[in-house]
Structures are given as structure tokens and as C-alpha cells.
N, C-alpha and C positions, 0 to 999 in steps of 0.2 A: 586836635581833638583828644587824643588821649591825656593831656595836660588839663583840659577845662573839666573833662570827664572824674579825674583823681581828686581836682578840689572841690568839686562837687558831693562827693563821698564825704571827704572830710569834712565839709560846711555843713553836712548833716548832724553833727556834733557840735555845735557850738560851747565854747568854754572847756571842752574837754580834752585832755593831753593825748597827742597822738601817740602811737607804741614808740619805746625807745630804740626798736631796731627796723623802725620801718623807713629809714634813710633811702633804702633802695628803691622805694615806692616810684619816684618820677621816672625811672628808667624801665619801668615793666611792661608800659603800654597797655593794650587791652587784651594782649593774646597770653591771657593769665589762666582760662580753663583749659586742663588736661583731660580731652576726651578719652572714655574708655574703650578699649581696644576692642575691635569686631571680632575677635576670637571667641570660643565657648565661654560661658559664665564661671567663675570662678566658685569651688566649693563654699556653700554657707554653713555645710556640715560636713566634718572632717575627724577621725580619730574620735569619735564620740563627742565632740564639740560642737555647739550650734552658736551662729552668729545670730543676734537681734540688733536691727536698726532702728527700731520703735523705742523711743516717741520722736526722733528726729531732734528738733530743737527745743520741742517742750521740756518739762520738769521730768525728771528720772521716775520709773515706777518703784511700787515697793516690793516687786517680787520679779524674777526673771524665770521663765520657764512655760510649763503648760498644767492647766489645773488638772487633765485627764493622765500626766505622766510625773514628771519629776518637778516640783517647783521650789525654787527657792526664795526664802525671805531674806532683803536686802536691807543693808545698813550703809547710809552715806557717810562719807569721812568729816570728821570736825574741822573746826580751825587750826590749822599749822601753827604751831608754837615758834618755828624757826622763822628768825628775821627776814622780812622783805627786803628783795633787793639782792640778797645773796645766792651763792651758788647751793644748791643742796644735791644730795646722790639717794636720800631715803626719806620717807613719808610714812609716820606711824598710821596705822590703821585705827578705826574706832573700837570702843569697848562697847560691850553688850551689857546692860544693867540687869542685874538679878534682883530678886526680891526673896527675902526680905533684906538681903544684902549683899555684897560682892559684885562682881563683874568679868566677863570671860573676854579674852583678848581676840581681835582678828590677826594681829600681826602687822609688818611693816612691808612695803613695798619699795623696789629698787629702780634706780635709773642706771642705764648702761654707761651714760655719761652725766657728768653735774648738770643740772639745769638751773636756769634763773628762778626763784622763787618771788611771784608777783600776786599783787591783789587786784582784783576787777577795779577801775579807775585810779589805779596805781600806775607801775610800771607795763602794765597790760590793760588796753581801754574797753575794750568790748566783750560780749559773749553773748547768752542767750538765755532765754526762759525766767531772766531776773535774778541770776545767780550773781552774788556779788563777793565770792570768796576767794580760795586761793586756787591759782594756775602756776604752771612751770612751763618755761619757756627754752625752747631749743632753737638753735642758731642753725642747726643742720637739716636736713631733710629727712633723717630716720633716728628713731630713739626706741629702745628696748625698755619693757617695764618688767621686772621679774617680780612675781608673786608670792608671797607665802602660801602654805598649802590651802588652797580655797576650790571650789566648784564653781564659781559664778564670780564676775567682776564686770564692773562697765566702766566708762570713762567719756569725758566730752572733748572734743578737738577743734581748733579753730586756726586758719592760716595767719600769718602775719600781716602780709599787706590786705589792704581792704578792696580785695576782689575775691573772686571764686576759683578755688583750686579745687583738684582731687586730693583726696587723703584716703588711706588704706591701712587696715588693722590686720595682722595674721598672727594667729597663736603659733605655738610650737608644733602644734599637731598638726598645722597645714590648714585649718579652718581659716578663712578670711572674709572681709566685708566686700572684697573687690573694691575697685576705685568709686568713691561716692564723693560728690560735688559737696563742697562746703563755703558758706560765703564768709570773707574776711572780716564783715561788719555785723556784728550782732547775730552770727550764724553758727554758733559751735553746735556741733552734732554729736548724738549720741550713739557710741560703739560699746555692746554688750556682747558678752561670751558666757555660756554654761555648759556644763557636763552632761550627759545622759549616762555616761557608765562609771567605771570605776576607776579613771586615771583622772587625777586631779589637773586644774589648770597651772601651768608652768610660768609661762611667759608670754607677752603679746608684743610685738614689734608694729611701731606706727612709722610710717612714711607719707609724706607730705609732698605736693609737685610745688610749693612755693619755695623757691630757691633762697628767699631769706628766713624759713624757718617757719614753727607754728608754736601754739601752746596746747597743753593737754592740762586737764582738772577735773574738778567736780565727781571725784572718785566715789564709787559703792562697792562694796563686797558681800558676799554670803554671810549672813549671820552665824554665831558658832552654834547656836541650835538649830535644827532643821525639822521639816515636817517627815514623818516617818512612812507616809503612804501618801499616793496621790491626792491630791486635795478633794477632787470627786468622787473617789471611793470612801468617804467619810462623811457624807453628807446627813447621815442619821445623828442628830445632835444627842439623841438619847443614849448613843452608846457612851458618850463621853460625860454627859451630864448627870446620868443615874448616880443616885447616892449609894446605890450597892455596889456598883464598878468605882467611884472614887474611894470606898473603902479597903477593897481587895488588893491583895500584893500583886495582882496580875489583871489586866483588861482583854477581854477578847473582842474584837473587831471585825464582824462579819465583812467580807470583800469577795469579790469575784475570783474566783481561779485563775492564776497568771498573774494577778497584781503584785508590782514590784515592791520591795520595801527598802528603806534607806537608813543610813546611819544617822541617828539624830545628832551627834557630834563627833567631834575627831576622836581618833581611839584606834585601839587594836584589836583586829578581829580573832576569835578563837571559834572554830567552826564545831558545832555539836556534831556527833555521831549518828549518822541516819539508822534509824530503826528504834531509837528511843523514844521516851515520851514527849519528847520535843520535835521530832521529825527532823527535817535538815535544816536545824534551827541555828543560831549564831550569838554567840557571847560578845557584846562589844565592852572590851575595857578603855571606858572614856578616859582621856586624858585629866577631864574634872575630877578623876578619882571615883566617880560612880559605875557601878557595872548595868550595863542595859542587856535584857536577855529577849531574842525575837524566835519564837517556836510558830511551827506551820507551814515552813518552807516544803518545797518540794525539789528544788535545785540552790545551789550557792553561787554566787557570782563574783566572790573573792576569794583568794587563797588562804589558807589557815595562817595566821601570824601576820596579814597584811597590815598597815597603817592606812588609814583612811580618812579624809575629809569630812566635815558635815554635810549630808545630803549625798553619800556615794550608795549606788546600789548594792545592797549586801546579797539578795536573793529574791527568789520569787516563792509568793503564796500557792501550796499544793492545792489539788481539786477537793479533796477532803480530809480533814484530819480530825476534828472536834465534832463528836455528835454528828458524824455525816455531812457537816457543812465546812465549806473553805472560809477560813478566819485567820488573823493573825493574833497570837497572845504574845503581848509583852509587858515586861516586868522590869522593875528599877529596884536596885539596892545600893546601900552605901554602908559601909566604905567598899571599895571594890575587892578587897581581900576580905577572907574569911576571920572571926565572925561577922556576917552581915544583918544591917537591919531592912527589911523591905519597906519600899516608900510606896505611896500611893500613884500609881502613873498617870489616873485620871487625871488630876490635877493638872499635871504637867501639858499634857496632850491637848486639854482645854484651851490651856493659854496659847500654845504653838498654833492652833487651828483657828485661832481667834484673831483674824487678821488686824483688827481694832488694836490689838495689844502687840503682837509679835512683831518686831520690826518698824512700828510706827510710832505710837503712844505710849507703849508703857513698857515695863521691866518684864522679863521671863521667871517664873518661879526657879529659884535656885534648887537644883535637884539634891543636893544635900540637906535642904531644910524642909522637905515635903513631910507631912504627916508620916508616921507609922502605919504600915497596911496590916489588917487581920490575915488570918490565914486563908487562903484560898487553892487548894490543890497541894501536889508536892514541890518542892524548890527545884530549881534548874542551876546547874553550874556549881 
């Protein structure tokens, strides 16, 4: 019975080449599914990191997170230029295009052991959601992916044999997917993680129950430029589209008291002394050479001098600050060192909050190339 079942599965793909490492298929019988333990469910959230299992076998989402809290715009990895069929230990991440010129790098991922680089339909046969790109094959049951500084990452995984096995992904913080059944034929499943605090993702360990191994691929990583407020808190488009706001060197965004604010890009934090005109503000010296200033905070969530990834939660907006209302004041200046030219932050924020542009269809404005802003209020930092 086992043999006839295996032939039936392979026979579903006439003319397609079975996987190169599937020689052990005939000896596995039907006892391939490893059932989850009956013990308590593993943590889907630990150390400020959240696991996301949706969309399963469907195409990856443009964002990870929640509109009411932290939301990360994601960039899929492009085609790997390394030769197919060769062992690789690193994979370069995507570049985010900037307008009118330039790009921002996301960094490279590293594997704990060299994996065979394959293409779907080449040395790896099936996947899911129509994906035809790069995958990386492990002949062992465990592999660790070390990440560049980032707050969100996803991948898909599929067992080697044409049967269903459980697969588990666990971050270095302890957040785990738990054992998830994954079909070995056209069944690659989505595993996503994102942070909700100040600690970036460091690594993800993938473990499969298939003794002959598995493949991982179809990676996505958080974009180098991220939303500075929860998406749900900036629904009033007039705040960003007003010509008055676009001209000024700073933009005031009314938000409820207690709203968190986030790092627009990777950089180093300078905390603004409490009691000044900025409140408990933050100056972010971006790795792109641009200075970003946040005012109106009631408390800080990162230490002075901390290095943060894009999307890291920096602080919380206070109950009242400007004109008796809670709001975040945001300013952009380039270069980061004095003397600085203040830029129009509204132009940048409008693009970041337009999901049809950021991370999907078009480039983000280069912060260095934003139009100069007219004076509004005193400068900070």
C-alpha cells in the first residue's frame, strides 16, 4: 500500500523531475506525519516577538504586524545570483529603491551550514502559491538563519519527501510556531516573525520531522524605511496631504495619548532631556546620514545611545504637549551633522503611509533629496 501511494503522489506531476535528495522516499511508508505533542501550546509570542502563520500556502503579504500597533512594510528577496546547484552560506537581501535616485540595503542572511541552492523545477520540484524562484535545501533536520538588523522576517518551508511532516520555527527569543503540518507536494508554508519592542530579531532555527531534510526559501524582510506611527492612528490624510504641512520643517500629527512611535529607519538614538520644548523626545541619527526628530513623548522605550533597526518602538506620545492636545511632532534634517538643512517631512510620510507605494509598487522618496522646508517653530537638536 505504501508503495502504491508513493507512485500515486509522484504520478501527479508527469514530466517533472523528482527532487534530487528524495532517494529515501520508498522506505518511509505512510508514517510521515509527526503529531504535535499533547502538552501546553508553545508561545506564539515571547521576548517581544510575534509569530504569524498566515497566509499559509498563499502568496506572502505586503506587511507584517497590526494596523493598530506596529506594522512593518515587507520587501521580498529578489533572484539569487549565486549559481544553482551549488552550496551557499549567505543570501543577499533586497534593496529598497529610493526616488529620485539611490537605494537602501537590507543586509544578508546567513545559514548555520551550507545549503544547496536550487530553483523550483530544477533540483527542487514543488512549492506553493506559484512561486518559481530560489530555495535552499538542507539534508539535515535543523538549520539556523542568522539575520541582519531587522524587526520582521518571513520565509516558506517544505519537507523533502512527498508526504506531510511537521515543521517548527523558533527565534532566539523563544517565540515558536510550534509543530505545523506541511505537505511535501506543492505545500510550502509561510512562517513569519516580527518584534513589538526595542529588541531586533537575531536568528530563527527551523526544524523538520522529515529525516531526509527540507527546503526553505521565498524570503521577505522588513523594508529599510518604516511607519513612524500605527497605521490606524494616521487615518486623517489631511495631516499628510496639506500643502501647509508639506512646506514646513516639522509636521504635527494628532494621535491619542499613549500612542507608540517608531524608528523610521536604522540608526542611533539620542534622548532629548525631559522638560524642554520637545518633551521626552528622541533624535534618531539615521544610518542614511539624515537626522530625524520626534517630539511630544511622555516616556522613552530605548536607552540613550542605543542602535536600533527600522520600526523599533522609541517612545510613547504624552497626554498633552502642544496646544493642550496629544500629538507627535516629526522633523527631518540633512545632513545629520550641523549645519543642517531641514526637509519637508510630509512628503516622506505621505509615501510611507501609501501602501500602493511603499514596499509594493514604487520607491520611497530619498530623505536627502526632499525639498527644503520653511521655518516653523524653533529647531531641535
